[in-house]
Phi, psi and omega in degrees: 000138179240148180234106185247124178287131175269132186249000183205146175290352177280345179299132184301333180290334183299320181296318178296318177297313182297319179299315180290321177305315180289326181278335183268333183243136179293167179308320181287343184261009185211164177276154170291160184306314181297319179291324176294317179298328178297336180299334180297336180265002180266118183294345180274351187249141171233128173254117188245126174273131179258124181245140176221124182050049178066004179256141173285114186250354181171193183200165174229141169243109187246140174247129174270101181259190191308305184230013184203169174253134178254123178268105180286317176218143179217117181218135166260128182302146189310316184289351180250005181286163179064031177237015180068014180289326178300324178294323176295322180292318178295326176298316175302314180302312182296323180290329186252347182219093187296333179238117186232137174232142177211164179251146172217163173290143176301143184298336182286355181280355177148178185297317179296318179296320179296317180296318180297316180298316178300318178303310182294322177298314180297335184256023169097010179258150177232152177289126178245345178200118177257009178247015184289139176240119175284124179297162178297145175278000177148184183305131179083359179249144184267149168292158184234140173278114182231176172251148176253128178243157177208161176259016176206176178252107179297141179293319182228096184299322180296321177297319178299311181297318179299319180294318177299313180300314185289324186260313184283318186251012185317000000 
């Protein structure tokens, strides 16, 4: 498995990532294309294409914050799901980012959310906040009630949330 940082929205992989991003995440759960493309100029963000057997199978959108990495989006493309590739990606994350925080839909929202939560639990993440609200991605988009997971226990959860709000969703 290879993890290649994409450095420009002109990279051919970006279109495949963006297409899947739009089909997998609702309007309220994602940035508009122009705002997503702006992330390439932010030094705190890495957009990583995940390759397996020369195929682009998914991506990560990572933020390097003060003492941890925030995974804004983590997706294995639909045709590659249920092949244990997500577990390989989480192993890469743990090896390269010792402190990780991410958001997910609460498991009570349906079977997919329940499956996702179970996946993250099996791969070393724990629930650290079930009252977390993801701010709106912009005009016409709603904030979302999500859960915050981590592979460690943050000393000050409110500081972590404030930093995510201030930097990721500013």
